[in-house]
N, C-alpha and C positions, 0 to 999 in steps of 0.2 A: 287643808282647803277650807277657807272661811269666806263666805259672802253674806252680805246683808241685803235682803230683797224687800222692796216696798212696792205695793201695787194699789191701784185705785180703779174702780169701774168708771166708765165714761157715759155721760148722757147722750153723746153723739152717736147716731145710728150707724155710722160708718167705722166706729172704733169699738173694738172688743174690750181691751184692757190697756192701761198705761203702767209701765214698770220703771223702777229705777233700782240700780244695784251698785253697791260699794264693795270693792274687793279688799279684804283685810289681810290677805296673804297671797302668795303665788299658788296656782293650782290649775285644775282642769274642770270646767263646768260641763255637765251633761245636759245639753239643751234638749228638752223633751217636746214631742209634738203637742200642739194645743189647738189645732184647727184654725190657726191664723198665720198670715205672713206678716213680716215686721219691717218697720223702719227703725234703724238703730243708730244711735250716736254713742260712740265709745270715746272717752277722754282719758288719755294716757297720764301717768303721774307728772309728766312735764307740761301738761295742759293742752297738748295738741289733740284736736278732735278728728275722728274718722267717722264718716257717715256712710251707711250702706243699707241695701235692702237684702233680706234673706227670705227664701221661699218657704212654702208649706213643706213639712216633713212628716213622714210616717214612722220613722224610727229615731232614736236619740242620736245626737251629733255631739262629739266632744269638742269643746271650745276652750283653748288655753287662755289664762288671764294672769295678770301680775298685781302684786300688792300696790295699792294706791290708785288703781284704775277704777273709773266709775262710768256708768252707762245709763242711758235712757232708751226705752223701747216702746214704740207705739205698735201694738198688735191690732191689725185691721180685722174687721168683720169679714166673714167668709165670702160675702157677695161683692166685695170691693176688689178692684184690680187696677193695675197701671194701664191707663188708656192707650199709651203710645208704645208699649212693649209688644213685640211681635210674638213672643213666647212667654208662657207662664213659668216663673222660676220655682223650682222645687228642691227639696232636700238641702244639701250643704252649699248649693250654688248661691253666690252673692253678687251684687252689683254695687261697686264702690262709686261714690259721687264726689265731684270736686268740692272742696271746702275752702272758704276764706276765713277770716277772723271770726265773723259772726253770722255767716250765711253758708248755704250749700246750693249747688246748682243741679237742677233736674230738668233735662230736656229743654235747656235754654232759659229756664225760669229761675230767678234767684229767690230763695226762701230762707226764713230765719232758722237757725239751728234748733233742733228739737230740745225741749226741756220737759220736766215732769208736769209743769203747769200750763204750757202753751199748746198742748197736743190738739185740742179742739180748734183753736184759732188757726193753727198750721194746716190742719186737714181741710178746713174751710177755704184757705188760700189755694191749696192744691186742687180742690174741686172747681173753684172759680176759674183757675187757669187751665182747666181741661186736662189735668194730669191724672185724675182719678175718675173711675166710672163704676157703676153698680149694675149687677145682673139681677133683675127683679125675680126671675125664676128661682135663683138660689136664695135670694133674700126671703122669699115667701115659702120655701120648701118645707119648713118645719113649723109653720104657723097654722092657725085654725082655718085659714083661707088660702091654701096654696094656689099658685097660678095654674090655670088649665093647661096641661101639657102631658104628653105621653111619658111613660116611664123612661123610655130610651132618650127622649128629648131632655128630660131633667138630668139624666146621667151625663149627657153631652155638655149641658150647661155647667155642671159641676166640674167636669174635667177641663173645660175651656177656661173657666174662671179661677178655679183654685189650683189646678194642676194635679189634683188627686181625685179619686173617685168618691161618689157619695157614700159608698159603703165604708171606705177608709175614714172619711170624715166622721161618720157615725160611730165607728169603732174607737176613734180617738176621743170623742166627746164622752162616750160611755166609760172609757178607761179613766178619764179625768174625774167623772162623777164617782166612780168606784174609789179612787184614791182619796177624794174629798171626804167621802163618808167613812172610809177606813181610818183616816187621820182623826176624824171626829169621834172615833171610838165605837162605831157600829160593828156588829159581828160580821165576820167574813161570810158566813152562811147566809145571813139576811141580805147583805149587799149583793151577793151573787144571784140570789133568787129574785130580788126586786128589780135588778137591772137586766134580767133575761139571759144570764150566762147559763150554760148547760149544767155546770156544777162548780164547786170551788176550784178544782184544778184548772178548769177552762178559764176562770177569771184570773187566776195566778199567772197562767201562761200568757194571757192577753196583756196584763199589766207589765209583765217582764219584757215582752216584745216591744210594746209601745213606749213605756216609761223607763225601761232599762233597769228597773229595780223590782225586787220581790216585795209583796205586801208587808213582809216583816221588817223592811228597811226602806221606808219612804221619806226619810228626812231630807234627802237631796232633791226630791220632786217638789217644786214650788209653783210651777205654772199650771195651776188648776182652778 
């Protein structure tokens, strides 16, 4: 199982990260939760593109791939949602979109196929067309100036916007930070203490549940 992943942060406030992946062999990729939902374009070895949305996940999802396949992923910020969807997509649920040679169709609007470089321009087109919207309560929940709202109201906004609870979102982001620091060589004891885990076993259990890997084997975890 060999994949080459490249990512870049985005200056766009509605985009979390942009990814591209090249598959160098056949295999199964374990897609780990990252606090984002995604717009994906997968290109088969014969050049045929498939475009789809995947929802927020709280546990890893196995995704098969083949040698020569490559993909682009736009991971959206947590406060962003599809304005015309009646329900929020979660877990392994996906929504496939119609694709032509160089465009895809979303709710009657033709849009350019996603690339590693056009993510910001594409998202701006989606916003202008009324396809994307933002929840300000979620956007400001972790800032220094959260929007005035009751705890229950904030929880409801998270559930309605992301499909997952605020607690699950926080657990995912904490696990990401733990993996990031462990990969950087920080001691497990220091990471567990700094991030508020009860102890190292608690951190190990959380990382295993969310990321599907033990802290001793994090090579396959890249969406951090």
